[in-house]
C-alpha atoms as an extended CHARMM CRD file, in Angstrom:
* protein
*
       174  EXT
         1         1  MET       CA            -13.4070000000        1.0600000000       -7.6440000000  PROA      1               0.0000000000
         2         2  ALA       CA            -15.0680000000        2.8560000000       -4.7670000000  PROA      2               0.0000000000
         3         3  SER       CA            -16.3500000000        6.3160000000       -5.5940000000  PROA      3               0.0000000000
         4         4  GLY       CA            -17.1170000000        7.5630000000       -2.0610000000  PROA      4               0.0000000000
         5         5  THR       CA            -13.5200000000        8.5880000000       -1.4830000000  PROA      5               0.0000000000
         6         6  GLY       CA            -11.0860000000       10.8510000000       -3.2510000000  PROA      6               0.0000000000
         7         7  LEU       CA            -12.2300000000       14.1330000000       -4.7570000000  PROA      7               0.0000000000
         8         8  HSD       CA            -15.8820000000       13.3580000000       -3.9860000000  PROA      8               0.0000000000
         9         9  SER       CA            -15.0890000000       13.7270000000       -0.3030000000  PROA      9               0.0000000000
        10        10  LEU       CA            -13.6870000000       17.2470000000       -0.7940000000  PROA      10              0.0000000000
        11        11  GLY       CA            -16.9450000000       18.8790000000       -1.8240000000  PROA      11              0.0000000000
        12        12  VAL       CA            -17.2000000000       21.7300000000       -4.3370000000  PROA      12              0.0000000000
        13        13  GLU       CA            -15.0710000000       24.2410000000       -2.3860000000  PROA      13              0.0000000000
        14        14  GLY       CA            -12.3860000000       21.6950000000       -1.5570000000  PROA      14              0.0000000000
        15        15  ALA       CA            -12.2210000000       20.4690000000       -5.1470000000  PROA      15              0.0000000000
        16        16  SER       CA            -11.9560000000       24.0840000000       -6.3990000000  PROA      16              0.0000000000
        17        17  ALA       CA             -9.1400000000       24.7870000000       -3.9560000000  PROA      17              0.0000000000
        18        18  ALA       CA             -7.3860000000       21.5870000000       -5.0240000000  PROA      18              0.0000000000
        19        19  ALA       CA             -7.7330000000       22.4910000000       -8.7050000000  PROA      19              0.0000000000
        20        20  HSD       CA             -6.2460000000       25.9450000000       -8.0380000000  PROA      20              0.0000000000
        21        21  ALA       CA             -3.3830000000       24.4850000000       -5.9960000000  PROA      21              0.0000000000
        22        22  LEU       CA             -2.5760000000       21.9640000000       -8.7070000000  PROA      22              0.0000000000
        23        23  SER       CA             -2.4040000000       24.7230000000      -11.3260000000  PROA      23              0.0000000000
        24        24  LEU       CA              0.3930000000       26.5900000000       -9.5370000000  PROA      24              0.0000000000
        25        25  PRO       CA              4.0170000000       26.0240000000      -10.6210000000  PROA      25              0.0000000000
        26        26  ALA       CA              5.9630000000       23.3380000000       -8.7830000000  PROA      26              0.0000000000
        27        27  GLU       CA              8.3620000000       25.9590000000       -7.4020000000  PROA      27              0.0000000000
        28        28  ALA       CA              5.5270000000       27.3100000000       -5.2630000000  PROA      28              0.0000000000
        29        29  TYR       CA              5.7170000000       24.2010000000       -3.0870000000  PROA      29              0.0000000000
        30        30  GLY       CA              8.2740000000       22.2200000000       -1.1520000000  PROA      30              0.0000000000
        31        31  ASN       CA              7.4860000000       18.6350000000       -0.2270000000  PROA      31              0.0000000000
        32        32  ASP       CA              3.9760000000       19.4890000000        0.9160000000  PROA      32              0.0000000000
        33        33  PRO       CA              2.1480000000       16.3140000000        2.0500000000  PROA      33              0.0000000000
        34        34  GLN       CA             -1.2390000000       17.8930000000        1.3010000000  PROA      34              0.0000000000
        35        35  LEU       CA             -0.1940000000       18.5900000000       -2.2790000000  PROA      35              0.0000000000
        36        36  GLU       CA              1.0760000000       15.0340000000       -2.6350000000  PROA      36              0.0000000000
        37        37  MET       CA             -2.2980000000       13.7980000000       -1.3890000000  PROA      37              0.0000000000
        38        38  MET       CA             -4.1160000000       15.9830000000       -3.9310000000  PROA      38              0.0000000000
        39        39  TRP       CA             -1.9500000000       14.6020000000       -6.7320000000  PROA      39              0.0000000000
        40        40  ALA       CA             -2.6340000000       11.0640000000       -5.5290000000  PROA      40              0.0000000000
        41        41  MET       CA             -6.3660000000       11.7610000000       -5.4750000000  PROA      41              0.0000000000
        42        42  LYS       CA             -6.2430000000       13.2330000000       -8.9650000000  PROA      42              0.0000000000
        43        43  ALA       CA             -4.3340000000       10.1850000000      -10.2340000000  PROA      43              0.0000000000
        44        44  TYR       CA             -6.8410000000        7.8820000000       -8.5180000000  PROA      44              0.0000000000
        45        45  GLN       CA             -9.7720000000        9.7490000000      -10.0590000000  PROA      45              0.0000000000
        46        46  HSD       CA             -8.1720000000        9.4160000000      -13.5070000000  PROA      46              0.0000000000
        47        47  ALA       CA             -7.6680000000        5.6830000000      -12.9400000000  PROA      47              0.0000000000
        48        48  GLU       CA            -11.2560000000        5.2470000000      -11.7700000000  PROA      48              0.0000000000
        49        49  ILE       CA            -12.6680000000        7.0510000000      -14.8110000000  PROA      49              0.0000000000
        50        50  TYR       CA            -10.4600000000        5.0860000000      -17.2100000000  PROA      50              0.0000000000
        51        51  PHE       CA            -11.3330000000        1.7070000000      -15.6860000000  PROA      51              0.0000000000
        52        52  ASN       CA            -15.0540000000        2.5540000000      -15.7970000000  PROA      52              0.0000000000
        53        53  LEU       CA            -14.6250000000        3.5460000000      -19.4330000000  PROA      53              0.0000000000
        54        54  ILE       CA            -12.9590000000        0.2960000000      -20.5280000000  PROA      54              0.0000000000
        55        55  SER       CA            -15.5500000000       -1.6130000000      -18.5000000000  PROA      55              0.0000000000
        56        56  SER       CA            -18.4080000000        0.1010000000      -20.3420000000  PROA      56              0.0000000000
        57        57  VAL       CA            -17.1440000000        0.5010000000      -23.9160000000  PROA      57              0.0000000000
        58        58  ASP       CA            -15.2820000000       -2.0170000000      -26.0570000000  PROA      58              0.0000000000
        59        59  PRO       CA            -11.7090000000       -0.6890000000      -25.6890000000  PROA      59              0.0000000000
        60        60  LYS       CA            -10.7820000000       -1.4110000000      -29.3030000000  PROA      60              0.0000000000
        61        61  PHE       CA            -13.0280000000        1.5300000000      -30.2700000000  PROA      61              0.0000000000
        62        62  LEU       CA            -11.6070000000        4.0210000000      -27.7540000000  PROA      62              0.0000000000
        63        63  LYS       CA             -9.5830000000        7.0410000000      -28.7550000000  PROA      63              0.0000000000
        64        64  LEU       CA             -7.6540000000        8.4420000000      -25.7880000000  PROA      64              0.0000000000
        65        65  THR       CA             -5.9350000000       11.4130000000      -27.4590000000  PROA      65              0.0000000000
        66        66  LYS       CA             -5.9740000000       13.3010000000      -30.7490000000  PROA      66              0.0000000000
        67        67  VAL       CA             -2.6350000000       11.6770000000      -31.6060000000  PROA      67              0.0000000000
        68        68  ASP       CA             -3.3070000000        8.0090000000      -30.7360000000  PROA      68              0.0000000000
        69        69  ASP       CA             -1.9280000000        6.8260000000      -34.0940000000  PROA      69              0.0000000000
        70        70  MET       CA              1.3430000000        8.6950000000      -33.5710000000  PROA      70              0.0000000000
        71        71  ILE       CA              1.7030000000        7.5030000000      -29.9760000000  PROA      71              0.0000000000
        72        72  PHE       CA              1.0060000000        3.8800000000      -30.9350000000  PROA      72              0.0000000000
        73        73  THR       CA              3.3730000000        3.9320000000      -33.9360000000  PROA      73              0.0000000000
        74        74  GLU       CA              6.2530000000        5.4800000000      -31.9730000000  PROA      74              0.0000000000
        75        75  PHE       CA              5.6020000000        3.2360000000      -28.9650000000  PROA      75              0.0000000000
        76        76  ARG       CA              5.7250000000        0.0040000000      -30.9640000000  PROA      76              0.0000000000
        77        77  LYS       CA              8.7330000000        1.2770000000      -32.9490000000  PROA      77              0.0000000000
        78        78  THR       CA             10.6300000000        1.9200000000      -29.7010000000  PROA      78              0.0000000000
        79        79  PHE       CA              9.2000000000       -0.8870000000      -27.5460000000  PROA      79              0.0000000000
        80        80  SER       CA              8.3550000000       -3.6180000000      -30.0560000000  PROA      80              0.0000000000
        81        81  ASP       CA              9.0360000000       -6.4730000000      -27.6150000000  PROA      81              0.0000000000
        82        82  LEU       CA              7.5070000000       -4.9800000000      -24.4590000000  PROA      82              0.0000000000
        83        83  ASN       CA              4.9710000000       -7.3200000000      -22.8500000000  PROA      83              0.0000000000
        84        84  ILE       CA              2.0600000000       -4.9650000000      -22.2180000000  PROA      84              0.0000000000
        85        85  GLN       CA             -0.3680000000       -7.6260000000      -21.0360000000  PROA      85              0.0000000000
        86        86  VAL       CA              1.4850000000       -8.0330000000      -17.7320000000  PROA      86              0.0000000000
        87        87  LEU       CA              4.0770000000       -5.3150000000      -17.2130000000  PROA      87              0.0000000000
        88        88  ASN       CA              7.2740000000       -5.8980000000      -15.3110000000  PROA      88              0.0000000000
        89        89  PRO       CA              7.9490000000       -2.7680000000      -13.2050000000  PROA      89              0.0000000000
        90        90  ASP       CA             11.6170000000       -2.9330000000      -14.2370000000  PROA      90              0.0000000000
        91        91  ASP       CA             10.5070000000       -2.3110000000      -17.8370000000  PROA      91              0.0000000000
        92        92  LEU       CA              9.4500000000        1.1550000000      -16.6920000000  PROA      92              0.0000000000
        93        93  LYS       CA             11.6440000000        1.9310000000      -13.6970000000  PROA      93              0.0000000000
        94        94  SER       CA             15.1130000000        0.4050000000      -14.1440000000  PROA      94              0.0000000000
        95        95  GLU       CA             17.9430000000        2.7670000000      -15.1100000000  PROA      95              0.0000000000
        96        96  GLU       CA             18.3010000000        0.9960000000      -18.4590000000  PROA      96              0.0000000000
        97        97  SER       CA             14.5630000000        1.3260000000      -19.1350000000  PROA      97              0.0000000000
        98        98  LYS       CA             14.4970000000        4.9810000000      -18.1110000000  PROA      98              0.0000000000
        99        99  GLU       CA             17.2110000000        5.7110000000      -20.6860000000  PROA      99              0.0000000000
       100       100  LYS       CA             14.9280000000        4.2700000000      -23.3650000000  PROA      100             0.0000000000
       101       101  TRP       CA             11.7100000000        5.8270000000      -22.0440000000  PROA      101             0.0000000000
       102       102  ARG       CA             13.1100000000        9.3560000000      -21.6130000000  PROA      102             0.0000000000
       103       103  PRO       CA             13.5530000000       10.1960000000      -25.3480000000  PROA      103             0.0000000000
       104       104  PHE       CA             10.2690000000        8.4450000000      -26.1520000000  PROA      104             0.0000000000
       105       105  CYS       CA              8.3810000000       10.5540000000      -23.6090000000  PROA      105             0.0000000000
       106       106  ASN       CA             10.1200000000       13.8330000000      -24.4360000000  PROA      106             0.0000000000
       107       107  GLN       CA              9.1240000000       13.6580000000      -28.0990000000  PROA      107             0.0000000000
       108       108  PHE       CA              5.5310000000       14.3170000000      -26.9540000000  PROA      108             0.0000000000
       109       109  ASP       CA              6.3640000000       17.5510000000      -25.1290000000  PROA      109             0.0000000000
       110       110  GLY       CA              4.0730000000       20.1740000000      -26.6850000000  PROA      110             0.0000000000
       111       111  ILE       CA              2.0320000000       17.4780000000      -28.4500000000  PROA      111             0.0000000000
       112       112  VAL       CA              0.3270000000       15.7140000000      -25.5430000000  PROA      112             0.0000000000
       113       113  GLU       CA             -0.8950000000       18.0040000000      -22.7820000000  PROA      113             0.0000000000
       114       114  ASP       CA              0.7140000000       17.2590000000      -19.4160000000  PROA      114             0.0000000000
       115       115  PHE       CA              2.6950000000       14.4090000000      -21.0280000000  PROA      115             0.0000000000
       116       116  ASN       CA              4.9930000000       14.0760000000      -18.0180000000  PROA      116             0.0000000000
       117       117  TYR       CA              2.3910000000       14.2960000000      -15.2330000000  PROA      117             0.0000000000
       118       118  GLY       CA              2.1540000000       11.3080000000      -12.9360000000  PROA      118             0.0000000000
       119       119  THR       CA             -0.6620000000        8.8160000000      -13.2550000000  PROA      119             0.0000000000
       120       120  LEU       CA             -1.4890000000        5.2630000000      -12.2400000000  PROA      120             0.0000000000
       121       121  LEU       CA             -0.9730000000        2.3040000000      -14.5600000000  PROA      121             0.0000000000
       122       122  ARG       CA             -2.1710000000       -1.2730000000      -14.0860000000  PROA      122             0.0000000000
       123       123  LEU       CA              0.5510000000       -3.9130000000      -14.2850000000  PROA      123             0.0000000000
       124       124  ASP       CA             -1.8010000000       -6.7520000000      -15.3320000000  PROA      124             0.0000000000
       125       125  CYS       CA             -4.3040000000       -5.3580000000      -17.8030000000  PROA      125             0.0000000000
       126       126  GLN       CA             -6.9210000000       -8.0070000000      -16.9810000000  PROA      126             0.0000000000
       127       127  LYS       CA             -7.1830000000       -6.7770000000      -13.3910000000  PROA      127             0.0000000000
       128       128  ASP       CA             -8.5060000000       -3.6710000000      -11.6610000000  PROA      128             0.0000000000
       129       129  TYR       CA             -6.4220000000       -0.9780000000      -10.0050000000  PROA      129             0.0000000000
       130       130  THR       CA             -5.2470000000       -2.3820000000       -6.6750000000  PROA      130             0.0000000000
       131       131  GLU       CA             -2.1920000000       -1.6370000000       -4.5790000000  PROA      131             0.0000000000
       132       132  GLU       CA             -0.4850000000       -4.8000000000       -5.8660000000  PROA      132             0.0000000000
       133       133  ASN       CA             -1.4780000000       -4.1990000000       -9.5020000000  PROA      133             0.0000000000
       134       134  THR       CA             -0.6470000000       -0.5070000000       -9.8220000000  PROA      134             0.0000000000
       135       135  ILE       CA              2.5070000000        1.4170000000      -10.6410000000  PROA      135             0.0000000000
       136       136  PHE       CA              3.1400000000        5.1380000000      -10.9090000000  PROA      136             0.0000000000
       137       137  ALA       CA              3.9880000000        6.2070000000      -14.4860000000  PROA      137             0.0000000000
       138       138  THR       CA              4.0180000000        9.3400000000      -16.6100000000  PROA      138             0.0000000000
       139       139  ARG       CA              0.9170000000       10.2680000000      -18.5360000000  PROA      139             0.0000000000
       140       140  ILE       CA              2.5490000000        9.5120000000      -21.9030000000  PROA      140             0.0000000000
       141       141  GLN       CA              3.6300000000        6.0680000000      -20.6740000000  PROA      141             0.0000000000
       142       142  PHE       CA              0.0240000000        5.4670000000      -19.6000000000  PROA      142             0.0000000000
       143       143  PHE       CA             -1.3000000000        6.5820000000      -22.9950000000  PROA      143             0.0000000000
       144       144  ALA       CA              1.2590000000        4.5630000000      -24.9600000000  PROA      144             0.0000000000
       145       145  ILE       CA              0.6530000000        1.3440000000      -23.0490000000  PROA      145             0.0000000000
       146       146  GLU       CA             -3.1340000000        1.6910000000      -22.7920000000  PROA      146             0.0000000000
       147       147  ILE       CA             -3.5370000000        2.6400000000      -26.4690000000  PROA      147             0.0000000000
       148       148  ALA       CA             -1.4960000000       -0.4500000000      -27.3650000000  PROA      148             0.0000000000
       149       149  ARG       CA             -3.5230000000       -2.6250000000      -24.9590000000  PROA      149             0.0000000000
       150       150  ASN       CA             -6.7370000000       -1.3530000000      -26.5290000000  PROA      150             0.0000000000
       151       151  ARG       CA             -5.6020000000       -1.8150000000      -30.1260000000  PROA      151             0.0000000000
       152       152  GLU       CA             -4.0050000000       -5.1950000000      -29.5020000000  PROA      152             0.0000000000
       153       153  GLY       CA             -7.0940000000       -6.4870000000      -27.6970000000  PROA      153             0.0000000000
       154       154  TYR       CA             -5.6570000000       -6.9790000000      -24.2150000000  PROA      154             0.0000000000
       155       155  ASN       CA             -8.1270000000       -4.6520000000      -22.4660000000  PROA      155             0.0000000000
       156       156  GLY       CA            -11.0240000000       -6.5500000000      -24.0340000000  PROA      156             0.0000000000
       157       157  ALA       CA            -10.9810000000       -8.9360000000      -21.0570000000  PROA      157             0.0000000000
       158       158  VAL       CA            -12.0680000000       -6.1060000000      -18.7190000000  PROA      158             0.0000000000
       159       159  PHE       CA            -14.9530000000       -5.1470000000      -21.0070000000  PROA      159             0.0000000000
       160       160  GLU       CA            -16.0200000000       -8.7860000000      -21.4600000000  PROA      160             0.0000000000
       161       161  ALA       CA            -15.9450000000       -9.4820000000      -17.7080000000  PROA      161             0.0000000000
       162       162  SER       CA            -17.9880000000       -6.3440000000      -17.0330000000  PROA      162             0.0000000000
       163       163  THR       CA            -20.5140000000       -7.2330000000      -19.7370000000  PROA      163             0.0000000000
       164       164  LYS       CA            -20.9170000000      -10.7650000000      -18.3450000000  PROA      164             0.0000000000
       165       165  ALA       CA            -21.3740000000       -9.4130000000      -14.8110000000  PROA      165             0.0000000000
       166       166  LYS       CA            -24.0570000000       -6.9880000000      -16.0110000000  PROA      166             0.0000000000
       167       167  LEU       CA            -25.9110000000       -9.7710000000      -17.8590000000  PROA      167             0.0000000000
       168       168  LYS       CA            -25.7340000000      -12.0530000000      -14.8460000000  PROA      168             0.0000000000
       169       169  SER       CA            -27.0580000000       -9.2790000000      -12.6120000000  PROA      169             0.0000000000
       170       170  LYS       CA            -29.9790000000       -8.6500000000      -15.0090000000  PROA      170             0.0000000000
       171       171  GLU       CA            -30.7820000000      -12.3700000000      -15.1120000000  PROA      171             0.0000000000
       172       172  GLU       CA            -30.7740000000      -12.5810000000      -11.3290000000  PROA      172             0.0000000000
       173       173  GLN       CA            -33.1470000000       -9.6000000000      -11.0930000000  PROA      173             0.0000000000
       174       174  SER       CA            -35.5900000000      -11.1780000000      -13.5590000000  PROA      174             0.0000000000
């Protein structure tokens, strides 16, 4: 993921202004395109940090929240058959799916900070964030799916590919 764009391009003052703007209540804004852009940049930054993390550390050892065990248990209780390796957008966005996701997500209100904020989620966990491989989801959906991917070994492919690339690069430099 490129790091020369997004919040880096705002500078310190711009990033401070963005942080302040994002802390105001939603009622303070209409459909402000600048605010939407700031939210998109924040979601992109989160995605970039997460992908770098699972590329650098074996994901099976990651702890994303203080309540990972609870999130994982409730997620697999509610969505035992959900294919998390390659997500179907309908499993998150269809009316039927939303009816199942809503109570799951709402149980984390007050437990997971900003549980209903928007974030980016990869559809195919073996691939990077790209326009074709990314969907907008709530933060708790992201945590639930990524905790499950980490624990069930699906994100290991990203770490392994990154490790192999680093070894190859070292060999080529020698």
